N, C-alpha and C positions, 0 to 999 in steps of 0.2 A: 658840934657833935655830930651833925649828918655829913660834914665835909671829911670830917676824920674818918667816919666808915666807908664812905666811898674809896678813899684811899686805901684803905686796909684791903678791901675786894679787889681791888685792881691788882694789887701786890701779889695776892694768892692763886688768883685765876693761871697765868702761865704755869705755875709748877704744876697744877694739876693736871692739866692738858696732857704736858711730856710723859706723865707717869702713865697716862690712858695709852700714849702711842708707844709707849715700849712695852706694855704689855701686850698688847696686839702684835707687836713684832716679834714678841717671845713665843707667841701661840702658833702663829702661821709658820716660824723656823720649824717648832713641834711636830704639827701636821705634815710638814714635808718631810722631817727627817722620818716618820712614821710611815709615811707612803713609800717613801724610797725605799725603808726597811722591807717593809711587805714586798715592793717589787723585785727586790734583790734575793729576797727569801722563795717567790714562787721562781723566779728566774732560776736559781740554784737548783731548786727541786725539780723544776721542768727538766733541767739539763740533766739533773742526775737520773731520770727515769726515762730517757729517750731509748727506744727499743733498738737492739742491735741484733743482726744476725750475721752467722758465718757461712753456712753451708746454703748456696741459691744457685739458679743455673740463670742465663741470660742470652740475648740476642738481640742483633741490632736491626731496625727497621730497614728494610730494602725495597727497593721500585723494579719491577719484572711483570711477567706476564701471568694474569690468572685465568687459569682454565674453568670456566662456568661447566657444572655438570647438575646432573638430577639422578636421584635413586629411582629404582623401579624393581619391582618382584615379578617372578616369572615362573615358567614350569618348562623344563626339558620335554621335547617332542620328537617323534620320530614319523615325517611324513610318509615315507615309504615302509607302511606297516600293514600286515594283514590279518585277520582273524580268520581261521579256517574252521568251517562248520562240518559237520556229519550231514552228507547228501540224504542221507536214508536212516530208518531205523534197523539196527541191526546190533551184532556182538562183538566185541573186541576179538579178533583174531591174533595180530601181530603188532608189536612196537617197535620201531625200528633206527628211533633217535633219542637224545636227550637234552634236556634242558642245557642251553648254553652252548650246544653243537652249532657250528658253522656248517652251512648246508649250500648247495647250487639249486637254480631253478629246475622243476620236476624231479627232484629226490624224491623218493617214497616215503614217507614218515610213518605210515602204519598202514594195517588191513582190517577192514571190517567186514566180517560174516556178513550177508543179507540174505537170508533163505528163499525169501518171497521172488528176489530177484532172478536167482537160479531156478525157480519153479517157471517164471513167465518167460525165460528164455528158452527151456525146454518144449513148453506149450506151443512158442511161437516156431521155434524150428520144424516141431510136427506139423504144424498149421502150413506152414510154409512149403515144405515137401509135398504135401497133399494140395495145394494150391496149385503148384508148379504140374502135377501129375495131373490135375484137373485142366488145366489148361492145354496140355498135349492130347488130351482126350476130347475137348472142345474142336480143337485144330484137324485131329483125325475124323471125327465125325462129320464136320462140314466138307472136308475135304474128299471124302468119299461121294457126299450127296455131288459136289461140283462135278467129279468125276462120273458119276452117272448120268446127273443133267446132260454133260459133254457128250458122253458116248449116244444118249438118244438124239441128240442135235445132230450128231455126225450121220448117225444111221437114217434119221430122218431125212438129211439132206440128199442122200443117196435116192431114197423114195422120192422126194421130190424133182429129183434131175429125172427118174423114170417117168415119173407122172408128166412133166413137162414134154420129153419124148413122145410119150403116148398121145397127149394132147395134140399135139403137132402132126403125130401121122394120121389120127382121126379125122381131122380137118382137112388134110389133102384129099384123104379118100372120099370123105365128104363133099370136098370141091367138085371131085370127078364124078361124084354119084355112087362113088363104088361101095359105100358103106350108109348106115343110117345115120341120119342126125342125132338120135339118141344116143348113138355110141360116144359120138363125140361130145355132147353136154353130160355124159356120165363120167366121160374122162376130165372135162372141165371141173366138175363137183369134187372129183378124188384129188385134183391138184389142189384146189381151194381146200379142202378138209386139212390136206398135208400142211398147207402153209398157215393154217390159224396153229394147229398142232406145234408148228415152229416158232411161232410168235409166243403161245404160252410157255413152252419151255425155255425161251430167251428171257421171259418175264422171270420165269421161276429161276432160272440163272441168276438173274440181277438181284432177286430177293434174296436167294441164298448166300450170294456175296456180302451182301450188307449185312444180314444175320450173324455171318461168320464174323465179319467185322467187329461189330457191336459185343458178341460173344467173348471175342478173342480180347478186346480192350476192356471189358468189364472184368474179365479175369485176370488180366494182366493187372490192372488197379487194384485188385483185391490182391496181388503177389507183392505189388510195389507197395502198398498199406502195410502187408506183414513183415516186409524187409526193412521199412522204417522204422516200426515197432521193434522190429530185433535189434537193430543196429541201436536203436535209444536205450533198449535194455543192456545192451552189451557196452555204452558208453556208461551206463549208470554202474553198471558192473566194475568197469575199469574206474569209475570216479570212488569206488570203495577201496583202491587201492590210493589212500590221500597222499597228494602230490604237493609240493611247496610251488606257489605260483611265482615266488621270486627268489633271486639268492640273496643271504642273509643268516641271522644268528636265530635258534629258536630262544624263545624268550619264556615261553610257559606250556604245559603240555596239561591236558584234562587227566587227572589222576586214574581215572578209570580205565585208560588205555593200558595201564600197565598191569591189569587184570584179566586176562583172557577169559572170553564168555560173559563178560559185563555187559549189560545192556546200555546202549547206546540211542539215544532220542533224536529224531531227527532234527536237524539244525542246533544241535547240541554243540557249544563250543570245543574245539579239540586242540587246535593249537594256535599261539601268538609269533608270528615270525617277521622281523625287523631288519632292516638293513641299517645298521650303523654307521656306516660310512656317511651317510646323510642325516646327521643329527643337527638339528635347531633346538634355539629355546625362545618361547613368545613370552616378550613382557607387555603391561599393561603400563602405558606412561599417561601422565596428563595432558589432557589436549592443548593446553595453554602451551605446550612445548613442541607441539608438531609442527610448527613452522620451521624450527630451528634443526630438526631431522632430517635427514637425507640417506639415501641407500650409501653404504661405504662408510658411514660414520663409524666412530670407535667407540668401545665402552670396555669396562673391566668387569668381569662377571665371577662371582663366586658360587659355590656351589660345594655344600659341606666345608671341606677342610682345602678346598682347591680353588686355585685362581687363576684365571685365564684371559685372555684379550679374545674379543670378539669384533665382529662387524655387521652392522644393519643391510641386511638383504631385502628386506621388505617392510612397508609402513601402509599401515591400515588405512581406508579412505574415510569410514564411516567410525563416529566416535561411538559409545556403547557407556552405560552408566556402570559406575563400581558396584560391589556387591552390596555396598549401605546405600546405594540410589544418591548419593551427595556429590560425585564427582564424575565427570565426562572423563573418558579412556579412549586413546587409540591403542591398536595393537603393534607391536614392532616386533619383527622376527630377526633375530641375529643367528650368523653361525659362527662357531669357533674358528681363529685364525690357525692355530695349530690343530694337530690330530688330536683327539680325546674321546675317550669313552664312556658316554653319557648314559647314565640310565635314565629310562621314560617315565616320566612323571615326577623327577625331582625337582626341588624347589630351587631358585635360584636368585639371588640378588646382583644388580648390576648398578655400577656408575657411570652414566651414558653421558658422554662429551656433547656439551651444546655450544660453546665458543669459546673464543680466547680474547681477553683485554689487556691490551700493554700499558706500560706505566701506571702500574697499581702498587701501592704503598702496602707493604705485608709485614707480617710476623709469622714466625713457625706457630703453629696451633701448640699449646700446651697447658700446663694444669693451673696457669693463672687464670682461664676462663671458665674454670669449674666452681669459681666462687659467688654461688649466688647468681644474679643478674647485674653484675657490678659493670659499670662503664668508665673504669678507671684502670691505670696501669701504674707500675712504680719505676719512674725514668730515673736512671743512674746519673748523678753527676758529682764530680768530685769525692769519690767516697761515701757519698749518699744516696738514698732513693726517694724522690718525691711523689707522693700521690699526684697525679695528673689525670685530668678528664679528657677523656676518647671517645670517638664514634667509631665501631665496629661496623664492620658491611658483611659481605658474603664470608662465609666459611667453607672453603672447597677443599676436600683431602687434608693435606696436613699445613694448610695456610690459612691465614685471617687476614680480612681484608682491613686496612684502617683509612677511614674516611677522612677524620679531622682529629686534631691533638697533639699527631707528631709529626715528624719530617724525616725523610731517609737520613739514616745513620746515627739517629737517637738509639741508645743502649737501653732495652727495657729488660726487667725481671721477670722471666718466663716460668718460674716453678712457681708452686701454690703460696698464695698471699693469705691462707686460713688464719696464720699464727699472728699474723699484721694489720690486717684488714681495716683496721679503725685509725690508724696512725697516718699522720698525715707524711710524716718525716722518719725513717729509719736508718741507724749507721750499718755499712757495709764493714764487716772485719774479716771478709775473704782474702 
């Protein structure tokens, strides 16, 4: 009995194992079939949903020179510019020019009536005439005194000569015992008196000469002072004929000058005159670029709707803080290369050339750069465009530097990526 059961078990075992293996195989085949179906389903679906574009622009990566620049803001200045002010308080007399008029040096622009100056001139003229007359009077008085003293000296000299002769005669007679000794002594006393009178007159003559010299010089000094005051007053009156100290253009006029009789205060601004042939533009440039700038350097300047070339003529040596107090700036003065009529105070923006780098990979600047802060481009290959990671460098003018991810000759879509930026591959139907 036991032996028969064992034989039956052995006969059944191989048949059951075969059925299990067949079941597993069928299951595996079914799983593979399902997976393959899913794969092909998604493949077909993905292929069906690939984005296609028909309109786009492209450019090839190229190698060349890249000119590095920096931007700066500035203001138009006219170094040769003067502000003419009123020399005195007065009243508008006549306006002889208008704004925008070209003038030459010393042209009369206006006249101002200053009554006080006219009154002062008249008073000084009268005083000067009186002082001149007084000087003549002083000279005349002293000249008569001198003539009188000289006449007295001349007459006294004759008396002295007579006294000397008399003394000599009495001495001779006294020696001969022909006259009294007292007569001789009297003659000597008379001669002595005359000599003393002569000495007194000579001192008086010297004193009168000294007094005359002092009086004349004092009066002449008064005349000189009056002449100086009168000259200054005449100069002040001449200054009321307002003249331009330079040749140029009248930029502005005090509106009161257009109304005769208007009160003008001393030091009131009357005119601004500038020489437009010497127009400059002053810029503030970050100090970090100072070493890359030099006189003669080029820049492109935009003022309003006008764009022009200019060159650097001066670079400041001392850095100052900007209006926010955050950055150090140096002043750079530029002069337009071509003749331009610039308005003083006008705002300007400049692109200043700093240097040139050779063999730089570049692309034209385009709409593809405006899609957020992406670091990809779409590279064209065989009718498709593939999203490719890149590293951008400097952006100078119309050119963008490529640091990595592309090589010269690669063709890139340069129009906007806005409609397909999330796609890795796009079809091109152009």
